[in-house]
N, C-alpha and C positions, 0 to 999 in steps of 0.2 A: 556581667557587661550585659544590656540592652540595646543588638545590636537592627538600628530599620532594615527592615525585605527589602532589597533590590538597593540599599546604600552601604554605605560606607561609617553613617553615624552611628557613635556607638556613646552611650552613656552607662557609668556605674550605677550598677541599683543594690537593692538587697533584699531580703526577702521579702519584707512588709509590700514592696513594687512594685514583686512579682505579676502579683494576680490582674495590674493592670493591662499586663503583656501587649499595653499601646503606649506610641507617643505621638503626640500630636494628631491620635485621629490613623495612625499607619501601624499593624501590625508587628510586632518585634518577635526574635529568638534572641534565646539567653546565649550567652556564651561566656568561656572559660577565659583569663586570661593571667598569666602569675604578676602577683603584686609587683610593684617598682623594685628592682635589685635584686630578684631572686628567679630562678627557673627552677625548670624540671628536672629529671633523672631516669633515663631508663629504668624502667620495674617500679619505679619509686611514685606516691599519692604525691598528688596537688605541685605544689612547685617548693621545694627543699632547699635545693643550695644557692645557698648565698653568694650573691657575684663582688667582686672587689670591687670598692668604689673609685671611678675616677676622675678627673677634672672635668669641669663644665661641658669644655669643648669637644670632651670627648662621648660624653655623656650624649650632646646633642645629636651626633651619628647614629644612637646604641635606639632614641627612643623615638624615633619618624620625627626629624627636624633638620634633615641634610641639608637640607637649602640653607637655613638659618646659618649653620655649621661652613658652608660654602661660602656665604654673604660674608661672613664674621673672620675668614683669611681674605675675603678681598678688601675690605673697611681698616686690615692690617688691627682688628678686632680679640685673632686669636692670641697672644702675648698675654693681656690681660686675662682674658675666661682660663687658659691655663695654669695664671701663677696663681701668687697668694692675692690671699682675700678671703672675702663669706659675701657672696652676690647670690640676689634671686634673677632668674632669665625668664621672662614670660617670652617661651622661643614659639612662634608660628609655625604651624606647621609645614610635612612640604605642598598640601594639599591651599592653607592660606595664601601662601606666595604664589601660586597661578591663580589662583584668584583674584589675583590685584587688578588692578586696569591697566591695559602695556604703558598709556601715559605715564602714569605715576612711576612704575616699574622702571621706566627708560629714566625718569629722572634721577631715581635714587642711584640708578648703577651708573650711570655717566658722571656721578659726580661720588664715589665711593670714600674719599678723604672725609667729606664733610657731610653732604646729604644723606647718604647710607648709616656712614656712621654716628651721626647724631638718632637716627631710623631706630637704630638698634640699641645705642647705649638710651633711647627713651623707653627700650622695652626689659631694663635690666635698674634695681635697687641694691644699694650699695648694704645688703644684710640678708642675711638667712630670714624667710618668710615662708614656713610651711602653711599649706591649706588650713589648717586648725587657725593658724591666727592671720589669716586674711577674714577679717569679720566684716560686718553688712555694714556701708556706708563708711568705710576708712580709704582712707587716701595716703598714697607713700609719696618723698620724693623721689625721681625717678635720679638715674647715673645723665640725664641729660639735661641740665640746666637747672636742675633740679624740680622740673616740672612735674605735677603731682600723677598718679597712675591713681584709679579709683574703683573702688574692689567694691562689689557687691555677692554677699554670701547669702542665699536666699533659703526657705526652710524646708525646699524639696532638695537640697542637697547639692545646688547647681550653683557653681563660685565661676564671676566672672570678674573680668580686669578691662574697662573703658569698655564696656557690654560685651567683648570676645570670651567663649566658654570656654575655662579651661577643661581639655579634656584628655590631657595626661596629667594630672598632679603629684608633685612628691618624687620627681626621680633625683635623689641624694646624689651631690659629688661630692668630689674630696676638699671644693671648694666654694659649697653651696649647696644652689639647687635650683631644678629645671622645672616649671610648669610650661606644657608644651598648650596651644592655646588655636582656637579656630583659623584668627583670622591677625592682619597685621593693624597692628593699635598706632593713632598718630597723637602726636599733643593736644590737650584741652586746652584751649585758652580764654575763651570767649563765652558769656552767658547767654541762654535761649532768646533774651532778648536781642542781642547782637546777631544771634543765628536767623533770628526771623526779620531784624530788620534787613539784614543783606539780601534775602531770596526774593525776588521779585514774585514767585510761583506763591509766594505766602502775601501777598500785597494788601489782598481783601481780608485777609487775618488780622495782620498787623491794623489796618485802619479800624477794628471792631475792636480788639482791645483798646486799642486808644480811646476809641468813643465809651469803652464800658469802664477805663480808671483801671486797666487788670496791667497797666505795662510794667508798671511800680513789683510785679508780684513775679515776670519773667527776670529781673533784676535784680531781687533778693537771695539769700543766700535761704539754701534748702537741697529737697530730694525730690522732684517734680517730676511726671511723668506727660507732655502730653502730645494730646491726637493732633494732630494739627490738619483741617481743610485746604485743602488746595484752593487757588482759584477757581478750577473749574468743579468742584464741587459745593461751592457758596452757588455758580451760576445753573448750578441744577435745579436747585430750590425755584418753585413760585415766585415771581415779582413780587406780588403782594403780599405773600405771607414771610419774605424774606425785610420786605420796604417796616411793616409790622412788628416784624422783632426788632431792628435795628432803629426803630424810634423808640422802642420802648427799652429804658436803662433795665428795667428791672427782669426782663425776656432776657435781653441781650446779655447779663449777666450771668443767668444762670445757663444759657446755651451756654457761655467759653469754659463756665465754670463744669459743667458736664463733659468739657475734652481733656479734663485736668485731673489726674490723679494723683492722692498725696504721697504716693510712695514709688522711687523709681522703678522701672520695669525696664530690666531690657531683651529684647526680642527672646536670647535665647534661654531666656531663665524659663520660659515658659514651654511645658509639656502637656498643657491637659488647660479645658475649659475654666479660669477661675472666676470667681465673685469679687471685684474691687471696689473699693468706693469712692466718686470722686468730691470735689471740693465741692460741688452742685447742694451734695448728702445724697442723691440718688447712687444705684452700683451700676458697673457697665461689667458685661463678661468678657477677659479678654483672654483666648485663648489661638490656637493654629490651628493649622491643616495640613499636613505635611511639612514646609519648609514656608509656607502665606502664616503671618498673622491674622488671626481674625480679633474682630470686635461683635458682639454679640450674635456671633454665628456665621458673619459674612465677614472675605477677604476682600477688606477695603484698603487695608496697607496698602501705600506704596514705594514707599522708601524708608526704613528701618534703623533706629539706633543713631540720632545724630545728637551726639554728644553731647552737652553745656557743662560745664563747672560747677550747676544748680539744678541739672536735673538730664531727662534726652526727651527727643521730638520722634514723633512719628509720624510721617505725612499719610492723611489719607485722600479718598476719593471721595466719599461722602460726608454731610452736614450731619451731625446725632440732635436731634433737635429733645431733649429732655420735656416729660407731660408737664412740666410745670412752665414751659413758654408755649406754649399752644392754646387753640381757642379748644371750646366743645366738641364739634366739629371738626377736628385736627382729632383730636383721642379720639371720638370713635369713627372716624374711618380709617384708624390703623389699628382695628380691634376686630374681636367677631361678632360684632353687632351690627352690619353691615344694611341689614333692615330695618332695624329702627331706625337707622339712619337716612337711611333713600325716605321712610317715612314721613319723617321729622323735615328731611325736605322740602316733600309733598305738601304738609299740610302746614308749607310758610311759614316755618317757625326758623329758617333759616338765619334772620338777625339776631334772634337769640342764640342761636349757638356759633357766631361768629363777634358777637360781642362783650362787652366790657361787664356784663352783668354780673352777679356773683348769683349765680343758679347752682343747682345740680341738677345732673340728666339720671335720670332713672329707663335704662337701656335694656331692654331687652334682649335674650340672647337670639340668634337667628333662629333656633329650631323653636320656640316659644311661639313664632305664629306660624297659626293653623289658615289654610285656606287660601282664598284670595284677600290679596292687600289691597285692593283698589280705595282711591281715597274716595270716602263719603262726608258727611258731616258728623257721622257718630266718630267714624275712625279719627277726624282732626278731634274733635275735642279730647279724645282718649288721650291721642299725643301729646296733646296741651299740657295733660292734668298728666305727664311724665316728665314735667318740668316742677322744681319744688323754687320756692322763691327764694332762696335764700344759700348757699357753697354752704357745705356741712360735707364733716368724715362720718364714714361710717363708725368710727372707736368714740364719736362724741353722741350717740343712737342711745334713749335706753326707754324701758317698755312702758308705755303709756303715754309716748310719746306724738303729739300731733306736727305733720306737716302742712302746710300752705301749699297745693301747688298754683301755677300762672291762673290754671282754667275752675280756680274758684273753691277745689274739694280741699276737704280737708283727711288727712290720711293716717294714721295709725303706724306708730311701732311697735312688734312683739318680736321680743328677746328671750327664746328659749337655748335649754342649755346648748344646743345640735346646731342653732341658726340664728339668725338674724334675720328678722322680716320687716317689708311696709305691705301693708292687704296682705293679700295672698301669696303675694311675690317675696322671694328669701336674695337673698345677696351672693352671687354665686361666683366672685374673683375679686382681688383686692380692687380697692381705688384709685381709681387712676385723676390726678389733680394735676386739672391744670392752671393754667397763668390767673383767670378767674373763679373758673368753675370748676365741678366736681364731676363724675359719671360713676353711679354704680351701675354694676352689670347685676342682673337680675336675670333670674330663672324662669320665669311667669311672665307673660302681659299684665298690670296692673287691673282686675276687676272691682274698683270701687261702689262702697256700696251703694244702694239705692233705696234704702228702706228696712222697716223692721225683720225681723225674724219671720214673721207672720205676712209681710208683706211679699217678701223672697218666695214662700212657698204660694201663695195665691196667686203672684205672677205665673208660677212653674205650674203647667197642665200635670206635669208627674205626680205630682201633691192633691191632686184634685179628692182623694179621700184620706186623706189626713187631714186637709186642711175641716173638712167634716168633722173626724174624730178629732181635734180637739178643739172644737167648738163644742161637742157632746162631752167633752172631761172638762169644761168651762175654765178651759189653759188661756184662751185668746188676750189676755189681759199680761197675765204674768211674757206671754212671747211678743209683745207692745211694749214694755217696759222699757226703762232704762237697763241695761245690764252687759254682760260680755257674756254670752252664752255660747255651748260646742253642740246642737243638733244633729244628732243623726240620727236624717228624716227616713222612714221607709215611703220610698213610692208606690204608685198605684200596683206597681207590678208587685210587692211582697204582701199587699192587702189580698191582692187576688190569689195567692201561693196560698192560703189560708182554707181550711176547709167551713164551707160556707155556714155551716151550723153551730163551729166555734165561734167562726166571724162575728156573727149575730149576737152570740151570748155575750161576746167582748163588748161589743161597743153599744148592748143597753144596760149594760153596766157601768156606768160613770168613775165609779172610786176606781175600779180595777184598770178602765180602760187610763184611768190620768197616771196610776202608778206603772203601765207599760210604758205608757209614751215619757215619763219621769227617767225613769231609767234608761232613755235614750238623749238626755240631756243631760252635757256633763259642765261643769263650772268650771268658769273662766273660759276663754277663747284661743282655741288652738286649730290653727291650720296645716296643711298637712307636711308642711317644710317643717314644723316643729315635730314631728312625730318620729321616733326614733323606731330602734329592734323592740325595746322596755319602756312603753311610755304609759304613765298608768295617769287615770284622771276619774276625778269622783262626781258623780251620778247623780242629780237632786234626788232617785231615790235609791237603795240601793248601796252594795257594799262598794265597785269600782266597775270602771271600765278599763280594763286591757290592752292596748293598742302595738301593735307593730309594724314592719314592711319587710315585704317581702314582692321580689321581681317589681318595683316600684309599685304596688300598690299596697294600700293603706288596710286593714285590717283592726277592728274593733272585736271584741270577741270572737273574732275567728270567722266574724260575716266582712267582707271586702268591701269597701267604695267604693262605687260606681262611678259617681262622681264628686271631686272636693270643692271644697273653700267656695263654695257661693255665698259673700259677702255679706250682712248686714252691719247695721249701724249700730245695732245692740250683742253682736257675736256673725255664727258662721253657721251654713247649712253643708253638711256632706251628706248626699243622697245614698242609699242603701236599700236593696233590695231582696232583703231580708227582716224578720225581728230580730232586735236583740232579745237574747235568755241571760241572765245572770251566769257567771262558769261552775262548774263542780268544784268543790274545794280540791279534786283534784288536777282538774282542769287549772284552774288557778292561779297555781304554783307553774304551769308550763309556762312557751312563752306563745302569747296569743295573737301569734301573725299567720297562721296557716287559715287555708280557706276548711272551713265544714259545710257537712250537708247540712240540707235546706230542711230545716224543722218546723211543722207548722206549729203558729201561738195558738198555745189550747190553754185556755182560761184557766180550766182545773189544778192543769199542773204547775202554774204560776202560782196560784190560790194555795197547792198543796205542798211548794218548796219553800222548806224551812228558810232559806235564807230569804225568799222573799216575806215568807211570816213574820221575820224580825223587819225586814222593811216597814210592813203595813203596822205592825205593832208602834215602834220608834213614831213615826209618823201620825199615829193615832193619838200617844204619848206629848207629843211637840203640841197635838192642836188642843188638847184639856190644857196644858199649861195656857197657852197664849187666851182660851179662856178664864181660868182663872186671875 
């Protein structure tokens, strides 16, 4: 048995469940008890001695149900459970009787010949039923007016009758079997709609079900679980939000269906957090913390196990609003993008976030924002370009797709093996789909392209020497034309790191300079989010570029990228502070994601490098073929 420390609560366990050593988040200790009908013998292992079977009445006293035995005496049931027959007795434990409210117990014992006898008969079935025969969802006529008792046998091994847990099952007797249960059960005669109808504390919920046309669901046959928000739970919601949902039939239906599970879940069946699908389609995590039932980790269940003929109701003190009933602003406020949310509002975009427009919000994570976030015209324009003109699903995005923003820009989609990116920013979490709009969480603030690769380089003073080298090599047109290139762009620091004589020699040889620069240009557009531990990119000249990531830094041929993802209309620029050289064959087989010592670019080394010679020969051959 697993026994919760500090309590008398025990659960039958097996070896597969031992490693948890927790029930409802509380530590347990493993104890051993004899199987029903057996006892220990001095000096013997286990419980080898089989006890003689006795009748149900005597069995009650031996299994911790002496109070049930006493009340059987007082209700004159003893003769029946001692006599011939084959019964199943769901016997409340002594603790179960002690927990019964005094007014209910008084009503029973004040009329033992009718009320108490009827109550005990409802705990009995006129046939022998072992726990193995108590199938999930089954019901059996009791010995009280054939009123049914309702059985649920869960996958974790827990068995309940009318949501009372069997704590000592299968106590065999000569005339039947006893299952000790943890509470006194009462007859179930009303469906869930009837329970809601008569409880004034569920008045708002009752009206909401009627408005959404779901009252018939609570009347229909089934095995549902309803988490019923009380009037106070509805009152906690801002009036504007509540009125919006109550006035929107689609949002209201989603809201209510989010409170209904497709299966009957008694509180006693839960020993740890479990994800359960709702009628709305999303999942709720139903769990427990000690003796409290939890939803999505919050102990908001105030009344448990109100059983109806077609399901069970648990009262909750907090309304659960699914994403599908929320506005964009509500989605953003309930996630890790609070900085972006504030900026959208400061930029005067609240009407888009709270209205019924079909939009997609591109919301960067909080740590994506650096420095001062004071609102300026440029920042306002940037935030507007984080709103797309249509509602999208990330699952429907494809490589090369173009997306239109409210700010009038066109953004590109890049699909990589390990990431899905929009311009320089990659999607960092699952979609949040609201009533009219969707939110994508991004790992970076968008940096939409402002010009061609050449324009990007000219606008950045770090590349002044590179711009001159490109012009010397006759590559200006290449970097201005349409296409998709990845440029690992050497900064002025990279040029300064070269010996003056060698650099001068390289800059005077246009063909050699072009060969060096073309090695820094990769075919295709690869943002840093698309780089994994072993990523290869074909350069315009040379064999290949080996890319990797270490400690959040991208390396290309062992040269670290100093500043990545400078977006252009025809590619992307990644700034590097050293020149790239072709990897030697041995290094080519190794992971190219570590730092390398700064090595000057020696034009003679490039010229004598066999790999580079092959590159030049290949280039000359292609030139001759074009001339022919």
